N, C-alpha and C positions, 0 to 999 in steps of 0.2 A: 621734859626736851626729845625734840625725835633726834635720829640717827641717820649723817647720811652719807656712812658710807653705801656705798653701789652694793646689788643683789647677791655680786660672789666673795663680795667680803664675810668674814665668820672669826667675828672675834672672838669666840667660845674655843674656835680651833686645837687651843696647847690646853684645853684641859680634858675634853673628849678620851672613852677610853680608847683602846687601844683597837679596841676588836671594832668598832666604828666602821675603819681603814674595810672591813667587809662590808659592810652594809651597800648593798644596787640597790639602783630605780627599778623601777617594775616599766619593764617596756611595755607591758599590755599596757596599765596605767595611764604612760603620754598618749600611750596611739587614742586611747577613750577623750583626754584633753584635745588630742587632732581632731578627732576623724566623728566630732559630736556637731555634724553640721545634716543637714538632710539633704547632699549633693550628694554624701561621702553613703554606702551600703559597706557600711565593717563586720569584714572578717574575719575580725581579731581575738576579740573580747571568748570565753566561752560560759558567757551567760544562756543559763536555761530560759527554756522558753516557756514562763509562768503563766501566760495568758492560757496556757492550757487545763491549770489547776478548775477546780467546781468550788471559786468566788462564796457561791451563794449559803452553797454549805459550810463552808470555814468561816465565815461570820456569822455563819447559828454556833457553831462550834466554840467559836472565839468568845458569845455571847452566855453559852452553859456553862464554862469553864472558869469567868469570871462571878457568875449567878451561884453555881454549887462549890468553886473551893478557891475562890478569887482571893480570901485571906491565905490560902497555902502558897496560892499563884505567885502571890506580889511579895512574898517575906523572901530572908538567907533560907535557901538549900546546905548542902553537904560539897568539898569539893570532886567526891567523887561521882555526884552525876544522881538523878532522882531512880531509886530504886525499880521501880515501874515499869519506867524508859530505859533502864539498864535491863530490864524482862525481854521487853520488845526488842529490844537489839539481837540480842539472843536470836529468839525467833525470827529476823531478820536475818541476820546470817547464817542460819542451816540452809539458805536456799543454797550458797557455796560451798553447802560443805559442809563447815563450820562448826564442831562441839563446846559451845561455851555455857559458861554459868554468869551470873551477873556480879557473883563476885570479880569476876575474870577482865567486863567495862571499867573504862574511863570516862565518862562523858566531857569529851571539850569544845569549846568554840569553833563548830569547823574543826578539818579533820586537822588544817594547816598549822593548830595553837599545838594538835597531836604534836607535829612534826617540831616544832619549835621545845617543848618541854621533853622528848626523848632525845635533841642533841642539846637540851640541858645539860641531862644527867648522864650522858656517855660520850661527850666530846671534848678533849681536851686541846687546848691551841698544837697543833699542826697534825694533828690527827687525819687520819684518811676515809676518805667517805667514798668511795666506789658508787657508778649511777652507772645508766645507760644513755649512750650519746648517742643524739640526743635526750636530753630528761627534764621537766619540768621544771619552768627557767623560779620560780619562787622557792623552790626546794632547793637551787642552788646560793642563793639569795641566804636561806635560813642556814647553812649550812658553812656559807664563807662568815658571816655574821656571829658563827660562835668560832671562826677564826680556824676552822678544818681545811683542809686542801681537796676540790671534788674531781676529781680520776675518773673520767667517761672510759667507760668498756663497749666496744662497737657494738651495735646489734644489724639485724638485717630484716626478712618479711617475717621471717619468723620468731620475730626480737631479741633478748640477751644472749650472743654467741656465748656457749660452755665452756670453749678453752680457749676465746681468749679472756672468759674468767679467771681460769683456772691458770694463765700465763701472767696475770695483770695481777696477780696479791701474790703468787710469788716471787717477779720484780722488784714490787710495792714493800715487800716483809721489811728489807733489811733498814729502808730511809723514813721507814716512823710504823706505829700502829693502823692497821687497817682495821676498823672500829664497825663499820656498816656499811653491809650494801642497800642502797635505795633504790626501787625499783619501782615501777607502775607498768602490771605483767598484762593488767587486760583493758584493750581500747587504749593503750599509751597514750600520754598527752607525751611531748605534742606528736608524733607519727602515728598515731591509729594504730599499730599493730599491736596483735599480741604473740606471749610467749607459750609458744606451743606446748603440747602433755609431754613430750621426753624432754620437750628444753628445760619441762619445769623440773625435773628431777634431777638433770644431770647437776642445774642451778642448786638444786636444794643441800646434794650431796657435798658437792663441789664448798661451799662451805659449811654443810657441816664439820667437812675434814679441815679446814683451815680456822677453824671461832672464829667463824664472822656472820654476825648478825645480822637478818635477813629484815630490813623494815619494808613492806610491803603495804604499799599506794591506794588505793581501789576505790576511788569514787566514782567510776563506771561501772565496775562491774555484772549492777542491774540491768544496764542499758544496752543489750546483743539485741539486735535487729531480727536474728531469727534462731528459733532454736532453746535450747537450754542455756543456764545462767556457766559459767567457767566454774571450774570448782577453785577457788581459792588454796593459797600456796602455804595460809595458817591452816589451811584441812589437810596437809599432809604432814607437815612439820612445826608442832605446837607450840614445841620448846623453842625452837631457832628462829621462829618468827611472830612481828612484831607486827599488829594488822591495825591499819586504818583507815573508818569508814566515812560516809558523808552523807549526810541527808540534804547538802546541798542541792544534787544534781538529780537524787528522785524524787525529792519535795520541792523543795525551796530553798534558796540561797541568804536569803533574808529571817530565817530564822535562825540560821546562826552555830548548827547542835551537829556535831562528829563525834567519831569516839576512837579509844587506843583500846584493841586486845589485847595481855602481856600477861607474862608469866607472874607468877604472882611476887616474889620480891622488887622485878621491875615497877608495879604497878604501887607497889607501896611509896618509890619511889616518886612514879608518877605524882600520886595524888600527894605529898607535900610537896613537889613544883607547884601543882597546881594551888592548891592554897598561899603560896606564897606568890602568887603573880596575879589571882581574880579574886581571892579568896571562896567564893562562893559562883556559882552559875545564875544565868536567870532561869528560876523557875518556871515566867509562864512559857517561854521556849522551849523551854522541854518540857511543861506539861500538854503543851500545842503538841510536838510531836507523837508527843507520847498518847491523849485523845482524838489522834489522826489515825493513829496504827491500827487503835483499839475502837473505832467507831465507822470509818470510812472503808470505801473499795479501793485501797491502794492498789494491790496488785493490778485490779483491772486497771487501775488510773498509771499507773508503769505502763502496760500495754500503751494505752493512748501516746504515752512518751514516745515507746520504740517507734511502736511507728510514723509519729513527726517527726522524727530523727530520721528514720529510714530513707523517708521521700525525701527530707531534704542533704545525705550523703548523696542520694540516688542522685536526684539535678543537679549537686554539685561534681560529682562525680565524671557523671556523662557531659556535662559541660565541658569539662577538662578535655576530655577524648575529643570532644567538637570543637574545641574553639585553640588550644595553644600549643605552640610551635614546634617543632623537631626539636630533638633535645629533651623535653621537659619532660619529668617521671614524678610522679607524684602515688602516694600506698592510696591503695580500698576497705578502709575500715568494716570490718564488721560490727560494729556497736559504736557507742562513746560520740566525741564531738569535732574530731580534728580527721583532717587530709595535711600532708608533710608532701609539701611541693621541692625537688631539684629539679633549678634554675640547668638553662642550655651554658655548658663550658665559657666560666669567664664576665658569667653577671654578679655582681655585686647585691644579693637582695638589701641591705640594710641601707646601701649607695642608690637605691630604685627607687626606694617606700616613697620621696619628694615629689618623684612622678608620680606614683602609684597614690597620693591624695589626691595631685594636683587634677587628675581625673576620673576620681568621685569610687576610689575603691581601699579597703585601711587592712592588712596581714600583720600578721609578728615575725619580723625575719629571724631567721634561722639563726643567727647569730647568739641571741637571749636563750639561748637553750643549752648553750654550751659553756664552763668554764672556763676555756683555756683556746681561746679565740676560734673555735670552729665555727661548724656552721652561714661563713659568710654566703653561698650558695645557693642555698635554704629559704623557705618560708612554713609560717603553720600559717591555715586555714579554719576557719571552724565556722562550721555549718548547721549550730543548733539554733542561732538564734534568727535569723534573717529570713522571710518566706519563699518558697522555691522559685517565685520570678525574680527576686532581688537575688538571688543565689547567680542563678543563669546572665543577670546583667552583669555584677559585677565580674565573674568568671570572662565575661568576654571583655569588659573593661582590663582587668588583669594581662592578658594574653597580648589586650594592642600594644600596653604600657612592655612586655615582654620584648617582645616585638620590636617596636622604639629602642626599645635600653639596646638592642642588640645591633640595630642598624647603626644608631648611636657612635658604640666602638667598633666600628665595622669586621664587626664578628660574625663566622658562617657554623650557627646549631648543626649537631653533629645528625642525624636523621633517623636517633632509633628513640621510641617513642613507649612508655608503657604505660 
C-alpha cells in the first residue's frame, strides 16, 4: 500500500539520531539539478574538465590492467590502500615539499572521505572546528553532521589572517575544545586566494603553541598557473598537520581516489575507521591510478590542465573587468578553479539566484560557504568546466542581472572596482 503522506512529511523523524540535524543539503547539488539546461551556463560546480585527458591511452591502460592483473584488480584490498599506489602518492607529494613514506598514507574514496574519517575520530558533540570565512561548503556539512561547531576566521587577499586566528582561539577556549583548524591554503575553495609564505609560518606556530591540529585540504595545489607549486603546510610541520590529497582535480574525479597523510597513531585510527566504513577500497580504481602514474606522462598532462584552466580563468577575470557594474569586487587566483565575487552593497546573492537562472547563468551563493549566516553579499564562480566563450557569455549575463537587481531595489552602487 502506497503512502499518502506529502513529500515533506517524514514519519521516521522521531527515530533519527540527533546528529542528523546537522546534515546540510549541498548547495551545488541543488544547482546541478536547476542548471541542467542547454540555455544555462553553469559557473556553479567545480567540475574538472576531463575532456583534456588522453582517452585512447586510458582505454589501453584499462585493457592491459584487466588482462595482466584482473584477478587482483577485481578482488578485495586493504583498508589502508594498495602499497604500490601509496608509494606513488609519496612521489607526487615531493613536488610540494612533503617527505613521507607509504606507511604514512591512508587511501580514501576521494579526499572527502578522509575529511569524514578525521571528523569521526577527532570530534565530539560541541567541539570547535576553525575554518576560513568563507570555507569549502561540504566541509561545513561534514563537521556539523558530527555535531561540531564551525567557527570562521577572517581572511583577506593573502589568506587566513594570523592575528585573527590567535584571537579566535583565545576567545573560544573557555567555551569548548578547539580541536581542528581546517584550511584550504592553496588556491582556496571558494575564494581562490593563496595563504602567503609568511602567514603559513605564523599559522603553524599559532596552532602548535595552542595545541590545535591543522587539517590541510589541498586538492588544487598542483594546479598553479605559473611558477613552482606552493610548498605545503605539511612539509614544514609533519607532526602538526594532517594532509588531505586527491586525484580528482589532477586526474579524474570518477576514480574517487584521495588520501590522508597523518602521524602513525592517527593513521592507525584512520585505518580502523576505514575498515568499519567500507571494509576495503576499490582495487580497480586504485590500480588504475597507480598504473596511470607509472606509465603515462602525467606531469606533462598536468601542464595541459594548468594551461587550460589558466586560459579559462583569464577569460573570466577579463570578462568581469569589462562587464561588472561599479561596486563589484572579485579575486584573481593564481591557480585552482574559483573566483569569489563580492556584490555591490545591499544585493543578496541567494535572492538574486532565481533571476540569474532565468537569465541563463548559474553560480553558488556565498551563504553556502558560511556556517554562521554570513556571505549573502557574495558568490562563487567556477571557470574550470565551460570553454572561454561560454564563460564570457555567462559573465555578461550575470553582470546584467546584477544591474537589474540594483535597479529593482533602487540602490546606487559604490564607485570602486578591483
